[in-house]
C-alpha positions in Angstrom: -1.0 99.1 16.9 0.8 95.9 16.1 -1.1 93.9 18.9 -4.5 95.7 18.2 -4.0 94.2 14.5 -3.5 91.1 16.2 -6.1 90.9 18.9 -8.8 91.8 15.5 -7.2 89.3 13.7 -7.1 86.5 16.7 -11.5 87.9 17.6 -11.6 87.9 13.4 -10.8 84.6 13.4 -12.4 83.1 16.6 -15.6 84.3 14.6 -15.5 82.5 11.5 -14.1 78.8 13.3 -17.0 76.5 14.2 -18.1 76.2 18.3 -16.5 74.3 20.2 -19.4 72.0 21.9 -18.1 71.2 25.7 -21.4 69.0 26.0 -20.8 66.1 28.1 -22.2 64.2 24.6 -19.9 65.6 22.9 -16.7 64.4 24.7 -17.8 61.3 24.2 -16.1 58.4 22.3 -17.6 57.7 18.0 -18.8 54.1 18.5 -18.1 53.5 15.2 -14.3 54.3 16.4 -14.6 51.8 19.9 -12.9 47.9 20.5 -14.7 45.4 20.5 -14.7 43.3 23.7 -12.2 40.2 23.3 -14.2 38.4 26.4 -17.2 38.3 24.1 -17.5 39.9 21.4 -19.9 43.4 22.5 -19.1 46.9 20.9 -20.9 47.9 23.8 -17.6 49.4 25.9 -16.3 53.0 27.4 -13.6 53.8 28.0 -12.2 52.6 32.3 -11.1 54.1 35.4 -7.0 54.7 34.3 -4.7 53.0 37.2 -0.6 53.8 37.9 0.1 51.7 34.5 -2.7 53.3 32.8 -1.1 57.0 33.0 2.0 55.5 32.3 1.0 53.6 28.8 -1.0 56.1 27.8 1.6 58.1 26.4 1.7 55.4 24.1 -2.4 55.7 23.0 -3.5 52.3 24.9 -6.3 53.3 26.9 -8.3 50.9 29.1 -11.6 50.2 28.6 -14.3 47.6 29.9 -17.1 45.8 28.3 -20.7 47.5 29.7 -22.3 43.9 28.9 -19.7 41.3 30.5 -17.6 43.1 32.6 -14.7 42.5 31.4 -11.6 45.4 31.3 -8.9 45.3 28.8 -6.7 48.0 26.8 -6.6 48.9 23.4 -5.2 51.0 21.5 -7.0 54.3 21.1 -7.0 57.6 18.5 -9.8 59.1 20.9 -11.0 62.2 23.2 -7.8 62.3 25.7 
């Protein structure tokens, strides 16, 4: 009986919570939170592919970025989606 109540409570909670969209656009960082390129100053940057060092410092929330305008790769503190 207690298990059935717990399952019913979990189902009710799922119904009341807003649905989470898994579309790729929802996983993209918000443009207002992206850093600016230190080379050209544009904010048209994207998260770059990680290498070994990037995986180690990811625990500090330092992420690699690449500028779409000039191609410069840099790292910044970032609290966006992981």
